[in-house]
Structures are given as structure tokens and as C-alpha cells.
N, C-alpha and C positions, 0 to 999 in steps of 0.2 A: 815264307814270303822271301820272295827275289830277293836277290842280291840286288838288283841293278833300278829295283823300286825304292825309295825312302815314301814313308807314311807322310801325307800331310795334311796336316793338322791347322786348324782355326781355330783361334779364342774367341769367344764372344762375352764379352763384358772384359773388355781388358784392359780396362782401366784400374783392376782388384787388386788388392794386395794378391790375392793367391795367382791371376795374371801374372803380375812381377815372378812370383816366382816359376811359374809356369813356364815363362818365356826364359828364365835362367837357364833352369835344365834344360829345353829344348833346344836352347843353341849350342851345349855340348849332347847330343843324341844322337848319336853314329848312323840311323837310320831312321828317323823321323825331320822334316822341316817345318816349319816355319811357315805357312801359304799366307795367312789372313788375319788380319786384329780388325773387329768390328766391334764397334761398341755403341753406347746410348746419347753419347755428347754431341751438343752442337753448339759450335762446330767440331768434326770434327779432327783429334788434337794427333801428328804426332808422337811416337809413344816416346819419345828420350825427352821429349816434352813435359810427359807427365811423371818418366821416372828415368833420369838424369842421368842414370847409372851404363846405359844403353845409348847415350852422347858416341857416336864413333864406330859404335858396334852393331846398332842395329837400325837400319834407314828403312822403317815402314809407318806410315799413315794409316790409322784407323778411318774403317770406313761404317755407314751404317748397318744394321743387323735385318739382313735380306735373305731369310732361307732361299729365294731365286736366284739371286744373285751367287749365292755359294756353289753350286749346282754345279759337276764336273773341277770342280775348282778343289776340293778339300777333299779326303777319307771321311776323316772324323773331328768332330765339331767337340772343344771343351768350353763348358756353359757355367761361363762365371758368374752368375747372375740372380740377382735376389729371390726370396721366396715368392712363388707365384707366377717367375715372368717368365723360366725353362717351359714349362709347361702351352704357352705360347709360340714357341717357335720348332719344339722338339716332332708334334708329328711333322711336319713340311718339311725337318731335314731328312729325317727318315725315309719319307716318299721320293725323297730326292737319292737317295743310296744311303747318303751322310749318317754313319754310326756317329753315338752322342758320349760323351760323361755328365753328368751331370753334377757340379758341386753342389748343390741347393737341396732342398728335401723335394723338394717335387715329387721323386720318384721314389725313397727310402721305405715311406711307410704301404705297407701292401691294403690296407683297409683305406676306403676313401673317408672312412667315419671320422677315424682316428687323427688323420690330416687335417680334415673339416675341425674338429677339436680343438688341436691343437696350435694352428694355422689361421684359425679363424677367414676362414674365406673355401669352396669345395674347389672340387678336382674336375675341374676340364677335359682330363686324357685320359682315362679309364681303358683305353685300350691300352693304350704302351705300359701303363700302370703293372696293369696285368704282365705283361712280359718282361719288365726291367729284370736288370739283373743285379745284389748290391755284389756291388766294389769293393769285399774283402778276399783280396786274392786268399789267402791262409786258409778262406775257408769255403770260398766257392769260383776256385779256379779255374774247372771243368766247365762249369756254366760261364766264366766269361770268358771262354776262347770263341764260343759262340753269338754271344751277348751283339746286339744291332745298339742296345739303352744302358747302362751302366749309372747307378743310383750310386754317385760316390758318398762315402760315408761321412757323417760328423766328424770330428777331431776327437772328441769327447766320448764318443761311444765306439770308435779306433782303437784307444787305450783303455777301454775299459772290458772291451770283447773281450778282445786280446789276451789280457790276464783274464779273465774267468771261465772263457768256454770249455777246456781241455779240462777244469775240475766239475764242469755242468756236466760234460760230456760224457765225463769215465760217471756219473753219480756217484763223484761223491761230496758233493755239499746241497744243504737244503736248501732252493732254488725260489723260496718268498723269503728271504734273510739275506737278503745280500744289501750293502748300504756302500757306497761310490763316492767318496772325497776325494775333489779332481783342484789342481789349481792350474790356471791359463796365464799365459803372457797376454798382454792386451791387443798384438796382434788379431787375434783371435777376432775382436769388438768388430774388426773388417776397415775399409780405409775413410770412410762414411765420419767428415766430425760431428761429434758431440761432446757438447761440455764437460759430460761425466768420465770424459774420457782424455782430457786436456791434462799435459806434463804437471802442472800445481795439484790437480784432484788423487793424479794415481800415483807419484811419486813417495816413494817410505809409507807405501800404507799396504793393508792385508786386509782384503773384504769378501767374504759369498755374496751369491748375488740370486734372484731367484728362486729362491728354496721351494723344495716343493712343486717348483712350474715350470722349468727350463725344460722346452723342449724335446732336448737330450734324453730326459729319459724314458720316454717314451719311448725313443727307440733304442735305446741301448736292452727296453726289457723284447721288443719286437725282435731283433738281432740272436737274443738268449732263447726267447719260445721254441722255435726250431725243432731243440737237444732236450724237448721235452714231448713226450710220449698225449698225457691227458693233460696236465696241468701247464700254469702261465705262471711264470717269474713277476717277481717284485720287488723290484728298486727303490731305493731312498736314495735319491743321484743330489749332492749339495757341491754346482762351483764357487770357485774363487778366484780373484783377479788376483795378479799380485807384478809387481813395480818393473816388467821387465818386458824386453819385445816380443819373446815367443818363446815357447816349450807348456807339453802338459806332463804332470806330475799330476795318476792316479793312483791313492792309494785305498783299496778295496777289501773289505771285511765281507768271510763268509764263515757259512756255519758249518764242519762239515756234518756227515749223517752218521757219524761214527766217528768214534778216536783216531786221529790221525797221526803218522811221525813227517816232519820237516822233510827228512828223505824220501819217504814216498809222494809228496807235493810233487817235488824237486823234478823225481823221476817222469812222473808224469806229464809235466814241461816238456821237460827235455826230451820225450818221445813225443811227445806232440809237436814240436816245432824242428824236430829232425831234419837237416836240406833245407829248411825255410830259409832265404836270405837274407831275409830281413829282422828278425825275430830274435834276437840274442838273449838265453836264459844265463843269468849274470850269479853268482855269486854274494857279490857287493850289491849294494842298496844302490838302483839306479839314478844317476843325476840328469838334470834336462842337458850342461852344459857337452855332457858326452852323447849328445844323441844330435845338438844345433846343426839345421841344416845338412845332413843327413835322412835316410827313409826306414831310420831301425828304427825298433822299436826296443826297449832294453827292458827285462823282465828278472822280479825277484821276488821270492815267498819266506815268510816266514809262520810260524804257529806259535801263538799268544795264547797265553790262557786260555785255551779250546777253542780259539779262532782260529781259521788263515789268514793272513793279514799277504794281499799281493801286492808288490810294486811297481808300478807300468808309469813308462818315459816316450813321451815321443815329442819331433816339432810337429807344434800344432800347426806350420804353413807346409810341413814336407809328408813327412808319414800320414798327417792328420787332413793334409787338400791336397796341396797339386803334384806329389813324390808320388800319391799313394795313385793320383790318376795316373800319370805316365806309368806306373808300376802294371796297373790295367790297362793302359794302353797296349802297353808290350805284348802282355795274356791274350791279348783281343787279337793281334798281329800277327803271331808267331814269332816274336821277337825274343829274342834274349831279356828275361824278365829284369835283371840287374840295368839294361843300357840306358844311360844315362844321369843313371842314378847312382853313380858309383861316386 
């Protein structure tokens, strides 16, 4: 990419928590500039009215979502919209030559039947669904470099896939006996107010939710499936909410196909992520406060009673959402992958 031209970025759905994080990162990005903010609100707010921390730092007012009005104004759109809304706008944006990174689930599941089953609505953009690239750079970096449309992964699937793929790819674990037990901060529930997310309901409590029916379970499985020739993975995924703002800690239980040492397991992780700028393989067990507000995924493993236990920690708002989107943007436009994420 030419040094003189900054990537012009539009954030579509600019009042979400993920948008706030993306704005924060883009304001410090040396080769990208925030050109447009769009929202579904009426009337359109100034962004510092929504997020007062930008007062005196960012003087921008949101505008309506109109792909035609974005033509020739932005190079890439970050779509921070609810499931089912992004695919209403992506075709027109791509038609105007605007590349897109979608934060929703609209382009993550390649099988339309999966999307309809888990999101209770038919997929309306099958042509672009076929061409969308899953935005996990550690797995799909080469395809991302030429992608027009990127499906930014879910936060839980990011944490889980980075913990599982190296062992699955090496043929070391049983693919139909995988358990992912994950805990997330409340920001993962989004900015829309809900009674069950108010402070009195969340403070001093820890609970599981959507046991056996969380939508990220199928995303985790479909992310792992390409590493098997004939079989498909089977994952039990149980998410939990903890009374903290941000962070995910996933504990993944895997059954090795034959006895294995912790030294062998750690060697696989070290070799798999050698040179990766945002995956840290550690001896000590990960903690969410050590990855907070960073794009890192911290991994550690143990062998316990003939099981491999992998611990994976990320910030759900950064590596689990906006930071990963900026990482994808950097790969797409040939920028230093760490730009804006240091």
C-alpha cells in the first residue's frame, strides 16, 4: 500500500460498544483514518454525545446508513450491526467497490441452513456468503489479503479456535469429544439495555446461560471442521457471565488419541504460533487482566488425568471483536499487521 494514502474507514452502526472500541483504535492508527460514522438512530447523534470520552477529540456526527452515499468516500466499512441487518447493506457496498468487515454472524456460517436454524431467519445474500472469508488471521491470512468481504469471528469462537486448531490439525485429539467452558465479561452482551444485565442483577454473581443452544457452538464447530478430512467435530460449549466489564477465559478439554506429554502439547503450540504477533504461548496460566484492552490471545496447556486442558484468554472487545477487525483491515490493505494495535 502506498505510504501517502491512508485507508478511509467507515463505521456502520457507530453507537455499539464494538464501534467505540474500533474508534479508539482507529484514532491511533498511523495508516487508517476514520472518515464516516453511520447509525440507525433518528435523529443522528454526535459521537461524543454517545461516548463522552471522545469529547474534544473527535468532532463527528453520525449520518444515516446509505451505501450509495458512501461511494468514493471510504475504502472499507466496519459493520457493527445486529444479525440480519448487515446482509441488507453489504451487496450495495461491495457493488460500489467498498470492502467490508462484518461484525455480525451474517457471513460466518457457510451453510445457509445453519444460519437459518441458529438465527431463525433465511440468509438473503447467498452470493456474497460463498465468497466471504472468515477473519481469523492466524488461520486465513493468505485469503484475507485479497478478500472483499470478511466475516469477523465471534469472541468465544476466537478464543476456542486458537486453543483447539493446532492440536486438531496435528491429529493429536479426538474431534468428537471437545468441551469448551468459557466465561465472559458483560460487555459481550452489547450496549442495548436489558433488565437481566443491570448492575444489581450482575454484581456478585456468576452463571451459565444458553447451555447447549448458544449460537457460537455451531460457529466453533464449523471453524474446526476444515481440519478434518471426512469427519466433523462435535463440541459442547457452555458460556458463563462474570461480573466484570470485559475479557474471556476459555477452558478447553480435549481427549488425546494416544497418551501425550505436556512437553509435546506445548511444543505444538509454540511451533504453530511462532511469529504470530498476537498469540502468546505461556507457561503460566492466562488471566483476563493481562490481555485487557490488547489484541493478544494468551494460551497455556496442562495434561490432567489423560486429558489435555487448554486455557485461552482474550479481551472480548478487542481480539474478540474490534481489534481483530483492525488486524483484518491491516492484512487486507497490506499494512503492518500490528498497526493501530500496539
